[in-house]
C-alpha positions as CSV (number, residue, x, y, z in Angstrom):
1,M,117.3,91.5,79.3
2,E,117.8,88.3,77.3
3,Y,115.6,86.0,79.5
4,T,112.3,86.6,81.2
5,A,112.1,86.4,84.9
6,E,110.0,83.2,84.9
7,Y,113.0,81.2,83.5
8,L,115.5,82.4,86.0
9,C,116.1,81.8,89.6
10,P,115.1,84.7,91.8
11,E,118.7,85.8,92.4
12,I,119.6,86.0,88.7
13,A,116.4,87.7,87.9
14,E,117.1,90.3,90.6
15,R,120.6,90.8,89.4
16,E,119.4,91.4,85.8
17,R,116.7,93.8,87.1
18,C,119.3,95.8,89.1
19,A,121.7,95.9,86.1
20,A,118.8,97.2,83.9
21,M,118.0,99.9,86.5
22,A,121.6,101.0,86.5
23,E,121.7,101.0,82.7
24,A,118.5,103.1,82.6
25,Q,119.9,105.5,85.2
26,A,123.1,105.8,83.1
27,R,121.0,106.8,80.0
28,E,119.2,109.4,82.1
29,F,122.5,110.9,83.3
30,E,123.8,111.0,79.7
31,R,120.6,112.8,78.7
32,I,121.2,115.5,81.2
33,K,124.9,115.6,80.4
34,M,126.2,114.3,83.7
35,Y,128.8,112.1,81.9
36,P,130.9,111.1,85.0
37,L,127.8,109.7,86.7
38,A,126.7,108.0,83.5
39,R,130.1,106.3,83.3
40,A,129.9,105.2,86.9
41,M,126.4,103.8,86.5
42,R,127.5,101.9,83.4
43,A,130.4,100.5,85.3
44,L,128.1,99.5,88.1
45,A,125.7,97.8,85.6
46,C,128.7,95.8,84.2
47,R,129.8,94.8,87.7
48,I,126.3,93.6,88.5
49,K,126.0,91.6,85.3
50,E,129.4,90.0,85.9
51,S,128.8,89.2,89.6
52,S,127.5,86.0,90.9
53,P,125.2,85.9,93.8
54,T,126.8,84.7,97.0
55,Q,125.2,82.6,99.7
56,E,124.3,85.8,101.6
57,F,122.9,87.5,98.5
58,E,119.7,89.3,99.7
59,T,117.2,90.0,96.9
60,R,115.1,92.2,99.1
61,T,117.9,94.7,99.7
62,A,119.7,94.4,96.4
63,S,117.2,96.5,94.5
64,R,116.9,99.0,97.4
65,N,120.7,99.5,97.3
66,I,120.8,100.1,93.6
67,E,117.9,102.5,93.8
68,R,119.6,104.4,96.6
69,A,122.9,104.5,94.6
70,A,121.1,105.8,91.6
71,V,119.6,108.8,93.4
């Protein structure tokens, strides 16, 4: 992450955190040689980084959703 959470609005900080979680999960999938899942998690991390929070962006459920998708 380029910025620390205290300099970002909560939505951007949550988006960066979710992208980092997806990236970490991709590395773990690569480690255990589950390459299709690793590619999918990397794609998800890219989509998260490129997305912009909408008005209905819910920070409480965003991290829960990525954790559920990563399992």
